[in-house]
TIBAMAR-864390 format. One record per residue (C-alpha): residue number from 1; residue in three letters; x negated, z negated, y. Coordinates in nm, 4 decimals. Each point is the difference from the previous one (the first is absolute). Layout:
! residues N
<pos NUM&code ALA&u X&w Z&v Y>
...
This chain:
! residues 228
<pos 1&code MET&u 6.9029&w -4.0725&v -2.8398>
<pos 2&code GLN&u -0.1125&w 0.0563&v 0.3571>
<pos 3&code THR&u -0.2783&w 0.2148&v -0.1174>
<pos 4&code LYS&u 0.2473&w 0.2348&v -0.1789>
<pos 5&code ILE&u 0.2118&w 0.0381&v 0.3146>
<pos 6&code ASP&u -0.2935&w 0.0762&v 0.2059>
<pos 7&code SER&u -0.1326&w 0.2546&v -0.2394>
<pos 8&code THR&u 0.3423&w 0.1773&v -0.0098>
<pos 9&code ALA&u 0.0254&w -0.0362&v 0.3699>
<pos 10&code ASP&u -0.3399&w 0.1697&v 0.0424>
<pos 11&code ALA&u 0.0854&w 0.2730&v -0.2382>
<pos 12&code ILE&u 0.3168&w 0.0727&v 0.1997>
<pos 13&code ALA&u -0.1687&w -0.0209&v 0.3375>
<pos 14&code LEU&u -0.2721&w 0.2579&v -0.1375>
<pos 15&code SER&u 0.2734&w 0.2460&v -0.0895>
<pos 16&code LEU&u 0.1920&w -0.0445&v 0.3158>
<pos 17&code ARG&u -0.2998&w 0.0423&v 0.1989>
<pos 18&code ALA&u -0.0861&w 0.3246&v -0.1703>
<pos 19&code SER&u 0.3477&w 0.1379&v 0.0590>
<pos 20&code ILE&u -0.0535&w -0.0866&v 0.3734>
<pos 21&code ALA&u -0.3273&w 0.1747&v 0.0137>
<pos 22&code THR&u 0.1328&w 0.3235&v -0.1523>
<pos 23&code GLY&u 0.2968&w 0.0041&v 0.2185>
<pos 24&code GLU&u 0.2320&w -0.0434&v -0.2822>
<pos 25&code LEU&u 0.1265&w -0.3052&v 0.1870>
<pos 26&code GLY&u -0.0089&w 0.1298&v 0.3644>
<pos 27&code ASP&u 0.0200&w -0.1883&v 0.3294>
<pos 28&code GLY&u 0.3315&w -0.2029&v 0.0291>
<pos 29&code ALA&u 0.0737&w 0.0499&v -0.3666>
<pos 30&code ARG&u 0.2178&w -0.3067&v -0.1368>
<pos 31&code LEU&u -0.1472&w -0.2014&v -0.2922>
<pos 32&code VAL&u 0.3123&w -0.1118&v -0.1658>
<pos 33&code GLU&u -0.0584&w -0.2972&v -0.2281>
<pos 34&code ARG&u 0.2578&w 0.0817&v -0.2508>
<pos 35&code GLU&u -0.1211&w 0.3587&v -0.0418>
<pos 36&code LEU&u -0.3702&w -0.1111&v -0.0217>
<pos 37&code ALA&u 0.0883&w -0.2755&v -0.2477>
<pos 38&code GLU&u 0.1481&w 0.2640&v -0.2255>
<pos 39&code ARG&u -0.2796&w 0.2468&v 0.0462>
<pos 40&code PHE&u -0.2732&w -0.2505&v -0.0947>
<pos 41&code SER&u 0.2256&w -0.1828&v -0.2498>
<pos 42&code VAL&u -0.0911&w -0.3333&v 0.1493>
<pos 43&code SER&u 0.1997&w -0.2904&v 0.1651>
<pos 44&code ARG&u 0.0139&w -0.0316&v 0.3758>
<pos 45&code ILE&u -0.2554&w -0.2795&v 0.0153>
<pos 46&code PRO&u -0.3142&w 0.2127&v -0.0449>
<pos 47&code LEU&u 0.1651&w 0.2781&v 0.1816>
<pos 48&code ARG&u 0.0361&w -0.2143&v 0.3196>
<pos 49&code GLU&u -0.3594&w -0.1231&v -0.0586>
<pos 50&code ALA&u -0.1165&w 0.3674&v 0.0094>
<pos 51&code LEU&u 0.1992&w 0.0740&v 0.3096>
<pos 52&code GLN&u -0.1485&w -0.3079&v 0.1757>
<pos 53&code LYS&u -0.3530&w 0.1141&v -0.0880>
<pos 54&code LEU&u 0.0728&w 0.3386&v 0.1552>
<pos 55&code GLU&u 0.1515&w -0.1580&v 0.2882>
<pos 56&code ALA&u -0.3290&w -0.2075&v 0.0502>
<pos 57&code GLU&u -0.1918&w 0.3280&v -0.0149>
<pos 58&code GLY&u 0.2217&w 0.1557&v 0.2729>
<pos 59&code LEU&u 0.1476&w 0.2674&v -0.2257>
<pos 60&code VAL&u 0.3492&w -0.1128&v -0.0163>
<pos 61&code GLU&u 0.2359&w -0.2204&v 0.2318>
<pos 62&code ILE&u 0.2470&w -0.2578&v -0.1403>
<pos 63&code TYR&u 0.3168&w -0.0675&v 0.1853>
<pos 64&code PRO&u 0.2376&w -0.2776&v -0.0839>
<pos 65&code ASN&u 0.3043&w 0.1027&v -0.1713>
<pos 66&code ARG&u -0.1051&w 0.3652&v 0.0325>
<pos 67&code GLY&u -0.2731&w 0.0211&v -0.2293>
<pos 68&code ALA&u -0.3293&w 0.1847&v 0.0101>
<pos 69&code VAL&u -0.1071&w 0.3277&v 0.1642>
<pos 70&code VAL&u -0.3195&w 0.2069&v 0.0174>
<pos 71&code ARG&u -0.1679&w -0.0712&v 0.3212>
<pos 72&code ALA&u -0.0954&w 0.3048&v 0.2303>
<pos 73&code LEU&u -0.3361&w -0.0004&v 0.1483>
<pos 74&code THR&u 0.0234&w 0.0221&v 0.3932>
<pos 75&code LEU&u -0.2622&w 0.0383&v 0.2648>
<pos 76&code ALA&u 0.0307&w -0.3629&v 0.0843>
<pos 77&code ASP&u -0.0811&w -0.0948&v -0.3615>
<pos 78&code VAL&u -0.3031&w 0.2531&v -0.0030>
<pos 79&code ASP&u -0.1208&w -0.1795&v 0.3151>
<pos 80&code GLU&u 0.0528&w -0.3439&v -0.1495>
<pos 81&code ILE&u -0.1563&w 0.1057&v -0.3370>
<pos 82&code TYR&u -0.3182&w 0.1477&v 0.1575>
<pos 83&code GLY&u -0.0335&w -0.2843&v 0.2462>
<pos 84&code LEU&u -0.0165&w -0.2384&v -0.2938>
<pos 85&code ARG&u -0.2222&w 0.2245&v -0.2149>
<pos 86&code VAL&u -0.2436&w 0.0146&v 0.2907>
<pos 87&code LEU&u -0.0222&w -0.3712&v 0.0318>
<pos 88&code LEU&u -0.0132&w -0.0663&v -0.3948>
<pos 89&code GLU&u -0.2340&w 0.2790&v -0.0962>
<pos 90&code GLY&u -0.2168&w -0.0102&v 0.2940>
<pos 91&code ASP&u -0.0613&w -0.3776&v -0.0725>
<pos 92&code ALA&u -0.0212&w 0.0546&v -0.3706>
<pos 93&code ILE&u -0.2858&w 0.2569&v 0.0134>
<pos 94&code PHE&u -0.1825&w -0.1967&v 0.2769>
<pos 95&code ARG&u -0.0067&w -0.3003&v -0.2232>
<pos 96&code ALA&u -0.0649&w 0.2086&v -0.3142>
<pos 97&code VAL&u -0.3070&w 0.1688&v 0.1343>
<pos 98&code LYS&u -0.1919&w -0.3383&v 0.0154>
<pos 99&code ARG&u 0.0702&w -0.0573&v -0.3746>
<pos 100&code MET&u -0.0138&w 0.3521&v -0.1507>
<pos 101&code ASN&u -0.2455&w 0.0627&v -0.2790>
<pos 102&code GLU&u -0.1816&w 0.3193&v -0.0995>
<pos 103&code GLU&u 0.2173&w 0.0755&v -0.2841>
<pos 104&code THR&u 0.3094&w -0.0059&v 0.2186>
<pos 105&code LEU&u -0.1690&w 0.2523&v 0.2440>
<pos 106&code VAL&u -0.1041&w 0.2325&v -0.2879>
<pos 107&code ARG&u 0.3510&w 0.0026&v -0.1417>
<pos 108&code ALA&u 0.1416&w 0.0630&v 0.3434>
<pos 109&code GLU&u -0.2392&w 0.2834&v 0.0367>
<pos 110&code LEU&u 0.0953&w 0.1553&v -0.3330>
<pos 111&code VAL&u 0.3698&w -0.0304&v 0.0984>
<pos 112&code HIS&u -0.0737&w 0.1508&v 0.3238>
<pos 113&code ARG&u -0.1532&w 0.3022&v -0.1821>
<pos 114&code LEU&u 0.2690&w 0.0338&v -0.2474>
<pos 115&code LEU&u 0.2659&w -0.0030&v 0.2691>
<pos 116&code GLY&u -0.1595&w 0.2948&v 0.1807>
<pos 117&code LYS&u 0.0276&w 0.1865&v -0.3367>
<pos 118&code ALA&u 0.3537&w -0.0979&v -0.0878>
<pos 119&code THR&u 0.2468&w 0.2825&v -0.0068>
<pos 120&code THR&u 0.3407&w -0.1718&v -0.0667>
<pos 121&code ALA&u 0.1888&w -0.2332&v 0.2397>
<pos 122&code GLU&u 0.0388&w -0.2533&v -0.2809>
<pos 123&code LYS&u -0.3889&w -0.0220&v -0.0568>
<pos 124&code GLN&u -0.0664&w -0.0090&v 0.3813>
<pos 125&code GLY&u 0.2535&w -0.2735&v 0.0436>
<pos 126&code GLU&u -0.1422&w -0.2021&v -0.2849>
<pos 127&code LEU&u -0.3645&w 0.0485&v 0.1171>
<pos 128&code ASN&u 0.0893&w -0.0772&v 0.3472>
<pos 129&code ARG&u 0.1479&w -0.3257&v -0.0913>
<pos 130&code GLU&u -0.2931&w -0.0766&v -0.2100>
<pos 131&code PHE&u -0.2579&w 0.0771&v 0.2572>
<pos 132&code HIS&u 0.1710&w -0.2555&v 0.2657>
<pos 133&code GLU&u 0.0608&w -0.2620&v -0.2546>
<pos 134&code LEU&u -0.3549&w 0.0049&v -0.1176>
<pos 135&code LEU&u -0.1256&w -0.0626&v 0.3491>
<pos 136&code TYR&u 0.2668&w -0.2567&v 0.0763>
<pos 137&code ALA&u -0.0210&w -0.2118&v -0.3044>
<pos 138&code PRO&u -0.3256&w -0.1973&v 0.0869>
<pos 139&code CYS&u 0.1896&w -0.1679&v 0.2913>
<pos 140&code GLY&u 0.1218&w -0.2360&v -0.2584>
<pos 141&code ASN&u 0.3747&w -0.0594&v 0.1278>
<pos 142&code ALA&u 0.2309&w 0.0955&v -0.2703>
<pos 143&code ARG&u 0.3005&w -0.0509&v 0.2185>
<pos 144&code GLN&u -0.1421&w 0.2231&v 0.2678>
<pos 145&code LEU&u -0.0784&w 0.2710&v -0.2515>
<pos 146&code LYS&u 0.3626&w -0.0451&v -0.1510>
<pos 147&code ALA&u 0.1302&w 0.0621&v 0.3570>
<pos 148&code ILE&u -0.2012&w 0.2914&v 0.0611>
<pos 149&code ARG&u 0.1239&w 0.1677&v -0.3114>
<pos 150&code GLU&u 0.3531&w -0.0635&v 0.0810>
<pos 151&code LEU&u -0.0227&w 0.1360&v 0.3514>
<pos 152&code ARG&u -0.1749&w 0.3080&v -0.1298>
<pos 153&code GLY&u 0.2678&w 0.0374&v -0.2547>
<pos 154&code GLN&u 0.2658&w 0.0154&v 0.2696>
<pos 155&code VAL&u -0.1514&w 0.3149&v 0.1169>
<pos 156&code GLU&u -0.1030&w 0.1458&v -0.3407>
<pos 157&code ARG&u 0.3443&w -0.0363&v -0.1277>
<pos 158&code TYR&u 0.0977&w 0.3360&v 0.1657>
<pos 159&code GLU&u -0.1594&w 0.2708&v -0.2077>
<pos 160&code ARG&u 0.0412&w 0.2630&v 0.2802>
<pos 161&code LEU&u -0.1690&w -0.2326&v 0.2402>
<pos 162&code GLN&u -0.2793&w -0.0888&v -0.2319>
<pos 163&code ASN&u -0.0540&w 0.3632&v -0.0880>
<pos 164&code THR&u -0.0336&w 0.0824&v 0.3681>
<pos 165&code LEU&u -0.2626&w -0.2696&v 0.0378>
<pos 166&code LEU&u -0.1983&w 0.1071&v -0.3209>
<pos 167&code ALA&u 0.0061&w 0.3604&v 0.1412>
<pos 168&code ASP&u -0.2392&w -0.1274&v 0.2577>
<pos 169&code THR&u -0.2484&w -0.1523&v -0.2639>
<pos 170&code PRO&u -0.2848&w 0.2266&v 0.1170>
<pos 171&code ALA&u 0.0278&w -0.1508&v 0.3613>
<pos 172&code PHE&u 0.0554&w -0.3678&v -0.1500>
<pos 173&code GLN&u -0.3071&w 0.0700&v -0.2028>
<pos 174&code HIS&u -0.2197&w -0.0074&v 0.3126>
<pos 175&code GLU&u 0.1787&w -0.3162&v 0.0891>
<pos 176&code HIS&u -0.0691&w -0.1543&v -0.3277>
<pos 177&code GLY&u -0.3530&w 0.1055&v 0.0181>
<pos 178&code ALA&u -0.0457&w -0.1812&v 0.3308>
<pos 179&code ILE&u 0.1601&w -0.3238&v -0.1408>
<pos 180&code LEU&u -0.2225&w 0.0282&v -0.3083>
<pos 181&code LYS&u -0.3117&w 0.0513&v 0.2334>
<pos 182&code ALA&u 0.0731&w -0.3163&v 0.2070>
<pos 183&code CYS&u 0.0601&w -0.1850&v -0.3425>
<pos 184&code LYS&u -0.3413&w 0.1028&v -0.1083>
<pos 185&code LEU&u -0.1812&w -0.1104&v 0.3062>
<pos 186&code ARG&u 0.1799&w -0.3359&v -0.0181>
<pos 187&code ASP&u 0.1618&w 0.0829&v 0.3340>
<pos 188&code ALA&u 0.3196&w -0.2160&v -0.0063>
<pos 189&code ARG&u 0.0987&w 0.0948&v 0.3623>
<pos 190&code GLY&u -0.0540&w 0.3755&v -0.0712>
<pos 191&code ALA&u 0.1804&w -0.0350&v -0.3312>
<pos 192&code ARG&u 0.3032&w -0.1541&v 0.1736>
<pos 193&code ALA&u -0.0102&w 0.2595&v 0.2936>
<pos 194&code THR&u -0.0187&w 0.3106&v -0.2386>
<pos 195&code THR&u 0.2905&w -0.1533&v -0.2164>
<pos 196&code VAL&u 0.2188&w -0.0524&v 0.3157>
<pos 197&code ALA&u -0.0717&w 0.3585&v 0.1160>
<pos 198&code HIS&u 0.0881&w 0.1239&v -0.3556>
<pos 199&code LEU&u 0.3311&w -0.1858&v 0.0048>
<pos 200&code ALA&u 0.0746&w 0.1406&v 0.3529>
<pos 201&code SER&u -0.0372&w 0.3630&v -0.1376>
<pos 202&code ALA&u 0.2288&w -0.0776&v -0.2905>
<pos 203&code LYS&u 0.2542&w -0.1602&v 0.2374>
<pos 204&code ARG&u 0.0247&w 0.3104&v 0.2254>
<pos 205&code ILE&u 0.0652&w 0.2088&v -0.3162>
<pos 206&code VAL&u 0.2647&w -0.2485&v -0.1350>
<pos 207&code GLU&u 0.1814&w -0.0009&v 0.3443>
<pos 208&code GLY&u 0.0183&w 0.3771&v 0.0154>
<pos 209&code VAL&u 0.1596&w 0.0253&v -0.3517>
<pos 210&code VAL&u 0.2437&w -0.2871&v 0.0653>
<pos 211&code SER&u 0.0970&w 0.1616&v 0.3127>
<pos 212&code ARG&u 0.0679&w 0.3240&v -0.1693>
<pos 213&code MET&u 0.1884&w -0.1808&v -0.2781>
<pos 214&code GLN&u 0.2246&w -0.1819&v 0.2475>
<pos 215&code ASN&u 0.0588&w 0.3271&v 0.1726>
<pos 216&code GLU&u 0.1105&w 0.1663&v -0.3139>
<pos 217&code THR&u 0.2300&w -0.2988&v -0.0688>
<pos 218&code ASP&u 0.1681&w 0.0204&v 0.3399>
<pos 219&code ILE&u 0.0489&w 0.3798&v -0.0455>
<pos 220&code GLN&u 0.1599&w -0.0530&v -0.3393>
<pos 221&code ALA&u 0.2175&w -0.2800&v 0.1510>
<pos 222&code GLY&u 0.1122&w 0.2344&v 0.2810>
<pos 223&code THR&u 0.0767&w 0.2745&v -0.2565>
<pos 224&code VAL&u 0.2259&w -0.2389&v -0.1939>
<pos 225&code ARG&u 0.1712&w -0.1206&v 0.2922>
<pos 226&code ARG&u 0.0747&w 0.3468&v 0.1207>
<pos 227&code ARG&u 0.1450&w 0.1023&v -0.3359>
<pos 228&code LYS&u 0.2297&w -0.2998&v 0.0281>
């Protein structure tokens, strides 16, 4: 029975996650249990389980007696997310380099080349994730890898933000090349340093987009207040 609930909750979480990513459910949008239960034709038990999953991922906030809302990404969030990513991803690749086999390096090289040729944001995003996951996987810490995916997901959920990041794919390709070179040389310290530098580049772009998003929200809020 628990497997059934988990499976249903996962399906609901997947659907809501997609709606948040596309902006269908924008920052601050209320997630009303009754409405969602009707929408997915489920009881509130798997629905609450799904919302708890999204809360754990940092996508929603749940308030006692008030329900859940889509969480807005702030500059403070960006600082925290990338601070953790630097620690987790830097450590993951540092340890992974020591265990990396030739097959992993060949696959990462292929993905790197394909990413340079990708023409759609969807394909670029898919290959970018695969590149990093290939290089981190040999670290062997499943919980650490899961945490890395969840932190990345908190940024990638914004299509506008993700598209801005992927627009810099040519520049990131140079950084990916430096990471891959360090891995081939079995230079764990170099792999960690180039990964940290890569994350710093991404963080600067994310901070710029989040600042603009916040400014637009403030302007819209000011316009509404004036109309009132």
